RODODO-746274 format. One line per field, with one value per atom (N, C-alpha, C, O, CB): residue number from 1; x, y, z; atom name; residue in one letter. Coordinates in pm, whole numbers. Glycine has a CB too. Layout:
N
num = (NUM | ...);
px = (X | ...);
py = (Y | ...);
pz = (Z | ...);
atomo = (CA | ...);
residuo = (a | ...);
//
This chain:
83
num = (1 | 1 | 1 | 1 | 1 | 2 | 2 | 2 | 2 | 2 | 3 | 3 | 3 | 3 | 3 | 4 | 4 | 4 | 4 | 4 | 5 | 5 | 5 | 5 | 5 | 6 | 6 | 6 | 6 | 6 | 7 | 7 | 7 | 7 | 7 | 8 | 8 | 8 | 8 | 8 | 9 | 9 | 9 | 9 | 9 | 10 | 10 | 10 | 10 | 10 | 11 | 11 | 11 | 11 | 11 | 12 | 12 | 12 | 12 | 12 | 13 | 13 | 13 | 13 | 13 | 14 | 14 | 14 | 14 | 14 | 15 | 15 | 15 | 15 | 15 | 16 | 16 | 16 | 16 | 16 | 17 | 17 | 17 | 17 | 17 | 18 | 18 | 18 | 18 | 18 | 19 | 19 | 19 | 19 | 19 | 20 | 20 | 20 | 20 | 20 | 21 | 21 | 21 | 21 | 21 | 22 | 22 | 22 | 22 | 22 | 23 | 23 | 23 | 23 | 23 | 24 | 24 | 24 | 24 | 24 | 25 | 25 | 25 | 25 | 25 | 26 | 26 | 26 | 26 | 26 | 27 | 27 | 27 | 27 | 27 | 28 | 28 | 28 | 28 | 28 | 29 | 29 | 29 | 29 | 29 | 30 | 30 | 30 | 30 | 30 | 31 | 31 | 31 | 31 | 31 | 32 | 32 | 32 | 32 | 32 | 33 | 33 | 33 | 33 | 33 | 34 | 34 | 34 | 34 | 34 | 35 | 35 | 35 | 35 | 35 | 36 | 36 | 36 | 36 | 36 | 37 | 37 | 37 | 37 | 37 | 38 | 38 | 38 | 38 | 38 | 39 | 39 | 39 | 39 | 39 | 40 | 40 | 40 | 40 | 40 | 41 | 41 | 41 | 41 | 41 | 42 | 42 | 42 | 42 | 42 | 43 | 43 | 43 | 43 | 43 | 44 | 44 | 44 | 44 | 44 | 45 | 45 | 45 | 45 | 45 | 46 | 46 | 46 | 46 | 46 | 47 | 47 | 47 | 47 | 47 | 48 | 48 | 48 | 48 | 48 | 49 | 49 | 49 | 49 | 49 | 50 | 50 | 50 | 50 | 50 | 51 | 51 | 51 | 51 | 51 | 52 | 52 | 52 | 52 | 52 | 53 | 53 | 53 | 53 | 53 | 54 | 54 | 54 | 54 | 54 | 55 | 55 | 55 | 55 | 55 | 56 | 56 | 56 | 56 | 56 | 57 | 57 | 57 | 57 | 57 | 58 | 58 | 58 | 58 | 58 | 59 | 59 | 59 | 59 | 59 | 60 | 60 | 60 | 60 | 60 | 61 | 61 | 61 | 61 | 61 | 62 | 62 | 62 | 62 | 62 | 63 | 63 | 63 | 63 | 63 | 64 | 64 | 64 | 64 | 64 | 65 | 65 | 65 | 65 | 65 | 66 | 66 | 66 | 66 | 66 | 67 | 67 | 67 | 67 | 67 | 68 | 68 | 68 | 68 | 68 | 69 | 69 | 69 | 69 | 69 | 70 | 70 | 70 | 70 | 70 | 71 | 71 | 71 | 71 | 71 | 72 | 72 | 72 | 72 | 72 | 73 | 73 | 73 | 73 | 73 | 74 | 74 | 74 | 74 | 74 | 75 | 75 | 75 | 75 | 75 | 76 | 76 | 76 | 76 | 76 | 77 | 77 | 77 | 77 | 77 | 78 | 78 | 78 | 78 | 78 | 79 | 79 | 79 | 79 | 79 | 80 | 80 | 80 | 80 | 80 | 81 | 81 | 81 | 81 | 81 | 82 | 82 | 82 | 82 | 82 | 83 | 83 | 83 | 83 | 83);
px = (-2424 | -2355 | -2208 | -2149 | -2380 | -2155 | -2004 | -1952 | -2028 | -1942 | -1837 | -1778 | -1703 | -1673 | -1680 | -1673 | -1594 | -1500 | -1526 | -1683 | -1392 | -1293 | -1317 | -1325 | -1123 | -1327 | -1339 | -1208 | -1102 | -1423 | -1213 | -1093 | -1026 | -920 | -1127 | -1082 | -1019 | -904 | -824 | -1134 | -894 | -798 | -656 | -619 | -817 | -575 | -440 | -333 | -214 | -404 | -366 | -284 | -187 | -69 | -206 | -243 | -157 | -127 | -50 | -217 | -183 | -159 | -200 | -152 | -14 | -284 | -327 | -450 | -469 | -357 | -532 | -661 | -628 | -684 | -769 | -547 | -526 | -494 | -552 | -420 | -398 | -370 | -475 | -472 | -233 | -565 | -674 | -795 | -867 | -730 | -809 | -916 | -904 | -810 | -919 | -1002 | -991 | -1025 | -994 | -1083 | -1091 | -1129 | -1036 | -1062 | -1270 | -930 | -840 | -914 | -887 | -768 | -1015 | -1100 | -1038 | -1076 | -1226 | -937 | -879 | -748 | -666 | -855 | -732 | -605 | -571 | -660 | -609 | -445 | -395 | -462 | -452 | -231 | -527 | -576 | -479 | -365 | -706 | -518 | -424 | -394 | -284 | -475 | -478 | -457 | -476 | -397 | -548 | -577 | -592 | -639 | -674 | -686 | -644 | -686 | -823 | -901 | -667 | -865 | -995 | -1048 | -971 | -998 | -1178 | -1246 | -1312 | -1392 | -1347 | -1287 | -1361 | -1489 | -1490 | -1286 | -1608 | -1735 | -1779 | -1856 | -1836 | -1728 | -1766 | -1690 | -1719 | -1736 | -1594 | -1517 | -1548 | -1523 | -1365 | -1602 | -1624 | -1756 | -1862 | -1627 | -1743 | -1862 | -1870 | -1935 | -1856 | -1817 | -1815 | -1757 | -1780 | -1969 | -1683 | -1624 | -1734 | -1703 | -1567 | -1854 | -1953 | -1897 | -1845 | -2089 | -1906 | -1855 | -1715 | -1672 | -1853 | -1646 | -1511 | -1504 | -1450 | -1422 | -1563 | -1560 | -1692 | -1772 | -1436 | -1709 | -1832 | -1838 | -1946 | -1845 | -1727 | -1728 | -1626 | -1535 | -1691 | -1643 | -1553 | -1408 | -1394 | -1608 | -1308 | -1178 | -1108 | -1027 | -1094 | -1135 | -1070 | -1128 | -1056 | -1092 | -1255 | -1313 | -1253 | -1226 | -1465 | -1231 | -1173 | -1035 | -1002 | -1167 | -951 | -818 | -790 | -678 | -729 | -898 | -879 | -864 | -955 | -991 | -744 | -730 | -812 | -828 | -584 | -860 | -933 | -1079 | -1140 | -867 | -1138 | -1273 | -1322 | -1417 | -1346 | -1259 | -1295 | -1349 | -1331 | -1176 | -1416 | -1466 | -1619 | -1656 | -1370 | -1696 | -1846 | -1906 | -1835 | -1916 | -2029 | -2105 | -2110 | -2113 | -2236 | -2113 | -2122 | -2284 | -2353 | -2034 | -2328 | -2469 | -2514 | -2631 | -2506 | -2408 | -2451 | -2451 | -2481 | -2357 | -2415 | -2416 | -2493 | -2436 | -2274 | -2622 | -2702 | -2707 | -2744 | -2835 | -2672 | -2677 | -2716 | -2673 | -2540 | -2798 | -2846 | -2740 | -2655 | -2980 | -2740 | -2648 | -2664 | -2563 | -2670 | -2785 | -2797 | -2727 | -2666 | -2941 | -2733 | -2681 | -2523 | -2450 | -2740 | -2469 | -2333 | -2288 | -2180 | -2298 | -2355 | -2322 | -2314 | -2220 | -2421 | -2408 | -2406 | -2282 | -2213 | -2533 | -2250 | -2128 | -2004 | -1915 | -2113 | -2003 | -1889 | -1879 | -1771 | -1907 | -1993 | -1998 | -1946 | -1873 | -2142 | -1981 | -1934 | -1785 | -1714 | -2008 | -1736 | -1599 | -1507 | -1390 | -1585 | -1566 | -1471 | -1511 | -1467 | -1480 | -1587 | -1639 | -1521 | -1530 | -1753 | -1410 | -1298 | -1187 | -1090 | -1237 | -1201 | -1106 | -1102 | -1021 | -1126);
py = (6858 | 6986 | 6966 | 6861 | 7057 | 7069 | 7063 | 7097 | 7145 | 7171 | 7073 | 7105 | 7243 | 7293 | 6990 | 7301 | 7418 | 7407 | 7334 | 7547 | 7482 | 7477 | 7623 | 7726 | 7450 | 7616 | 7730 | 7790 | 7728 | 7703 | 7899 | 7972 | 7910 | 7957 | 8109 | 7809 | 7731 | 7642 | 7585 | 7635 | 7631 | 7552 | 7591 | 7709 | 7566 | 7485 | 7520 | 7498 | 7502 | 7434 | 7477 | 7460 | 7338 | 7344 | 7590 | 7230 | 7111 | 7029 | 6933 | 7027 | 7059 | 6997 | 6847 | 6774 | 7011 | 6805 | 6666 | 6641 | 6529 | 6616 | 6741 | 6726 | 6729 | 6648 | 6850 | 6811 | 6832 | 6710 | 6686 | 6930 | 6622 | 6504 | 6386 | 6286 | 6454 | 6405 | 6305 | 6321 | 6225 | 6320 | 6431 | 6468 | 6398 | 6422 | 6619 | 6311 | 6238 | 6326 | 6290 | 6115 | 6443 | 6522 | 6643 | 6726 | 6564 | 6659 | 6769 | 6903 | 7004 | 6766 | 6895 | 7008 | 7104 | 7221 | 6962 | 7054 | 7132 | 7189 | 7118 | 7039 | 7311 | 7382 | 7489 | 7544 | 7442 | 7522 | 7638 | 7773 | 7818 | 7654 | 7831 | 7963 | 8068 | 8034 | 7981 | 8195 | 8293 | 8282 | 8322 | 8426 | 8235 | 8218 | 8078 | 8028 | 8304 | 8009 | 7879 | 7790 | 7847 | 7874 | 7657 | 7582 | 7605 | 7638 | 7453 | 7594 | 7611 | 7498 | 7414 | 7728 | 7492 | 7382 | 7440 | 7531 | 7303 | 7394 | 7434 | 7361 | 7242 | 7418 | 7431 | 7364 | 7289 | 7193 | 7465 | 7335 | 7274 | 7149 | 7077 | 7371 | 7114 | 6990 | 6893 | 6772 | 7023 | 6949 | 6868 | 6788 | 6843 | 6957 | 6655 | 6567 | 6507 | 6403 | 6454 | 6555 | 6494 | 6343 | 6259 | 6493 | 6325 | 6189 | 6088 | 5970 | 6136 | 6132 | 6042 | 5987 | 6065 | 6113 | 5858 | 5799 | 5740 | 5650 | 5898 | 5791 | 5749 | 5665 | 5554 | 5875 | 5727 | 5662 | 5694 | 5775 | 5718 | 5627 | 5639 | 5768 | 5816 | 5517 | 5816 | 5933 | 6035 | 5994 | 5897 | 6171 | 6267 | 6244 | 6256 | 6418 | 6213 | 6184 | 6302 | 6278 | 6133 | 6427 | 6543 | 6560 | 6606 | 6671 | 6526 | 6535 | 6431 | 6457 | 6520 | 6315 | 6199 | 6231 | 6192 | 6076 | 6302 | 6331 | 6463 | 6490 | 6314 | 6554 | 6681 | 6674 | 6629 | 6769 | 6722 | 6713 | 6824 | 6813 | 6722 | 6926 | 7025 | 7044 | 7140 | 7153 | 6957 | 6948 | 7076 | 7135 | 6909 | 7124 | 7257 | 7246 | 7338 | 7350 | 7134 | 7111 | 7060 | 6944 | 7002 | 7168 | 7146 | 7139 | 7159 | 7252 | 7114 | 7134 | 7269 | 7352 | 7082 | 7307 | 7442 | 7478 | 7431 | 7458 | 7560 | 7590 | 7666 | 7671 | 7670 | 7726 | 7797 | 7706 | 7748 | 7917 | 7583 | 7479 | 7357 | 7248 | 7434 | 7369 | 7249 | 7158 | 7199 | 7281 | 7030 | 6929 | 6800 | 6769 | 6916 | 6723 | 6590 | 6490 | 6518 | 6554 | 6370 | 6265 | 6237 | 6225 | 6139 | 6224 | 6204 | 6313 | 6279 | 6198 | 6447 | 6552 | 6532 | 6557 | 6698 | 6490 | 6480 | 6365 | 6381 | 6460 | 6252 | 6142 | 6187 | 6151 | 6032 | 6267 | 6319 | 6399 | 6388 | 6407 | 6481 | 6564 | 6478 | 6502 | 6656 | 6373 | 6271 | 6206 | 6186 | 6160 | 6174 | 6115 | 6207 | 6164 | 6077 | 6330 | 6431 | 6452 | 6461 | 6561 | 6461 | 6483 | 6372 | 6392 | 6503 | 6248 | 6132 | 6073 | 5962 | 6014 | 6137 | 6082 | 6069 | 5991 | 6176 | 6143 | 6134 | 6039 | 6010 | 6278 | 5993 | 5905 | 5769 | 5686 | 5895);
pz = (-657 | -652 | -673 | -645 | -518 | -723 | -725 | -579 | -495 | -835 | -555 | -425 | -430 | -539 | -382 | -316 | -318 | -197 | -101 | -316 | -206 | -90 | -23 | -89 | -144 | 106 | 181 | 229 | 215 | 289 | 281 | 329 | 444 | 486 | 365 | 499 | 611 | 546 | 621 | 690 | 421 | 351 | 392 | 394 | 202 | 426 | 475 | 361 | 393 | 604 | 247 | 132 | 150 | 115 | 105 | 204 | 228 | 113 | 126 | 324 | -3 | -130 | -139 | -226 | -162 | -52 | -62 | -152 | -201 | 75 | -173 | -248 | -407 | -481 | -206 | -453 | -598 | -669 | -774 | -623 | -618 | -697 | -683 | -755 | -658 | -588 | -571 | -677 | -706 | -423 | -724 | -810 | -948 | -1024 | -826 | -978 | -1107 | -1228 | -1341 | -1107 | -1204 | -1312 | -1328 | -1415 | -1293 | -1250 | -1259 | -1238 | -1303 | -1393 | -1139 | -1105 | -1010 | -1005 | -1050 | -929 | -815 | -868 | -926 | -681 | -848 | -879 | -784 | -719 | -1015 | -773 | -682 | -724 | -839 | -692 | -631 | -652 | -605 | -574 | -584 | -599 | -549 | -401 | -362 | -578 | -321 | -178 | -138 | -58 | -100 | -188 | -148 | -266 | -370 | -33 | -259 | -363 | -401 | -312 | -336 | -523 | -575 | -658 | -703 | -652 | -679 | -755 | -868 | -848 | -672 | -994 | -1102 | -1110 | -1144 | -1221 | -1079 | -1075 | -1207 | -1204 | -1040 | -1313 | -1447 | -1465 | -1561 | -1568 | -1381 | -1389 | -1270 | -1277 | -1392 | -1164 | -1047 | -1060 | -1091 | -922 | -1035 | -1035 | -900 | -889 | -1146 | -800 | -660 | -664 | -577 | -597 | -772 | -789 | -847 | -863 | -646 | -876 | -933 | -1062 | -1141 | -956 | -1086 | -1202 | -1177 | -1249 | -1313 | -1077 | -1043 | -910 | -903 | -1030 | -807 | -667 | -601 | -647 | -574 | -495 | -416 | -331 | -296 | -326 | -300 | -222 | -288 | -361 | -72 | -260 | -320 | -255 | -133 | -297 | -333 | -280 | -212 | -123 | -388 | -247 | -194 | -52 | 37 | -287 | -30 | 105 | 191 | 308 | 104 | 139 | 209 | 262 | 373 | 117 | 185 | 235 | 294 | 338 | 133 | 298 | 357 | 510 | 579 | 320 | 564 | 704 | 788 | 909 | 734 | 717 | 795 | 761 | 807 | 782 | 682 | 654 | 599 | 651 | 772 | 489 | 431 | 293 | 213 | 430 | 260 | 121 | 125 | 111 | 46 | 145 | 142 | 8 | -90 | 216 | -3 | -123 | -155 | -64 | -116 | -285 | -328 | -346 | -437 | -469 | -253 | -264 | -395 | -432 | -143 | -460 | -585 | -711 | -823 | -610 | -685 | -802 | -771 | -771 | -840 | -743 | -718 | -828 | -938 | -684 | -808 | -914 | -851 | -740 | -989 | -919 | -878 | -912 | -996 | -946 | -849 | -887 | -1035 | -1103 | -804 | -1090 | -1231 | -1317 | -1419 | -1266 | -1278 | -1355 | -1336 | -1432 | -1306 | -1218 | -1198 | -1287 | -1343 | -1049 | -1308 | -1396 | -1535 | -1605 | -1386 | -1580 | -1720 | -1737 | -1839 | -1754 | -1638 | -1649 | -1661 | -1742 | -1528 | -1572 | -1582 | -1716 | -1771 | -1478 | -1767 | -1909 | -2016 | -2106 | -1948 | -2006 | -2098 | -2083 | -2183 | -2077 | -1963 | -1932 | -1976 | -2010 | -1789 | -1974 | -2005 | -2146 | -2176 | -1886 | -2225 | -2354 | -2451 | -2546 | -2416 | -2429 | -2526 | -2472 | -2542 | -2554 | -2354 | -2303 | -2362 | -2321 | -2168);
atomo = (N | CA | C | O | CB | N | CA | C | O | CB | N | CA | C | O | CB | N | CA | C | O | CB | N | CA | C | O | CB | N | CA | C | O | CB | N | CA | C | O | CB | N | CA | C | O | CB | N | CA | C | O | CB | N | CA | C | O | CB | N | CA | C | O | CB | N | CA | C | O | CB | N | CA | C | O | CB | N | CA | C | O | CB | N | CA | C | O | CB | N | CA | C | O | CB | N | CA | C | O | CB | N | CA | C | O | CB | N | CA | C | O | CB | N | CA | C | O | CB | N | CA | C | O | CB | N | CA | C | O | CB | N | CA | C | O | CB | N | CA | C | O | CB | N | CA | C | O | CB | N | CA | C | O | CB | N | CA | C | O | CB | N | CA | C | O | CB | N | CA | C | O | CB | N | CA | C | O | CB | N | CA | C | O | CB | N | CA | C | O | CB | N | CA | C | O | CB | N | CA | C | O | CB | N | CA | C | O | CB | N | CA | C | O | CB | N | CA | C | O | CB | N | CA | C | O | CB | N | CA | C | O | CB | N | CA | C | O | CB | N | CA | C | O | CB | N | CA | C | O | CB | N | CA | C | O | CB | N | CA | C | O | CB | N | CA | C | O | CB | N | CA | C | O | CB | N | CA | C | O | CB | N | CA | C | O | CB | N | CA | C | O | CB | N | CA | C | O | CB | N | CA | C | O | CB | N | CA | C | O | CB | N | CA | C | O | CB | N | CA | C | O | CB | N | CA | C | O | CB | N | CA | C | O | CB | N | CA | C | O | CB | N | CA | C | O | CB | N | CA | C | O | CB | N | CA | C | O | CB | N | CA | C | O | CB | N | CA | C | O | CB | N | CA | C | O | CB | N | CA | C | O | CB | N | CA | C | O | CB | N | CA | C | O | CB | N | CA | C | O | CB | N | CA | C | O | CB | N | CA | C | O | CB | N | CA | C | O | CB | N | CA | C | O | CB | N | CA | C | O | CB | N | CA | C | O | CB | N | CA | C | O | CB | N | CA | C | O | CB | N | CA | C | O | CB | N | CA | C | O | CB | N | CA | C | O | CB | N | CA | C | O | CB | N | CA | C | O | CB | N | CA | C | O | CB | N | CA | C | O | CB | N | CA | C | O | CB);
residuo = (m | m | m | m | m | a | a | a | a | a | l | l | l | l | l | l | l | l | l | l | i | i | i | i | i | t | t | t | t | t | d | d | d | d | d | e | e | e | e | e | c | c | c | c | c | i | i | i | i | i | n | n | n | n | n | c | c | c | c | c | d | d | d | d | d | v | v | v | v | v | c | c | c | c | c | e | e | e | e | e | p | p | p | p | p | e | e | e | e | e | c | c | c | c | c | p | p | p | p | p | n | n | n | n | n | d | d | d | d | d | a | a | a | a | a | i | i | i | i | i | y | y | y | y | y | p | p | p | p | p | g | g | g | g | g | e | e | e | e | e | e | e | e | e | e | i | i | i | i | i | y | y | y | y | y | e | e | e | e | e | i | i | i | i | i | n | n | n | n | n | p | p | p | p | p | d | d | d | d | d | l | l | l | l | l | c | c | c | c | c | t | t | t | t | t | e | e | e | e | e | c | c | c | c | c | v | v | v | v | v | g | g | g | g | g | h | h | h | h | h | f | f | f | f | f | e | e | e | e | e | t | t | t | t | t | p | p | p | p | p | q | q | q | q | q | c | c | c | c | c | v | v | v | v | v | e | e | e | e | e | v | v | v | v | v | c | c | c | c | c | p | p | p | p | p | v | v | v | v | v | d | d | d | d | d | c | c | c | c | c | i | i | i | i | i | p | p | p | p | p | l | l | l | l | l | n | n | n | n | n | p | p | p | p | p | d | d | d | d | d | r | r | r | r | r | p | p | p | p | p | e | e | e | e | e | t | t | t | t | t | k | k | k | k | k | d | d | d | d | d | e | e | e | e | e | l | l | l | l | l | m | m | m | m | m | l | l | l | l | l | k | k | k | k | k | y | y | y | y | y | q | q | q | q | q | r | r | r | r | r | l | l | l | l | l | t | t | t | t | t | a | a | a | a | a | n | n | n | n | n | d | d | d | d | d);
//
């Protein structure tokens, strides 16, 4: 699944630079995650880096975007194919 940032976000700015896929961006009120770019850090790290650094625990799995680890790996491969 892609991750999402809930309205508990305090806009601390620590998650955005940690995302290897540039999926996190400032939204109108809080940071947001582009689910088309989020791989939960599969292919990059063992755990989602945004979750690791978030001080308020506001980045759960997105229930609207169910994806298996294999699907996340395929997304990672598509996103990094031109690197």
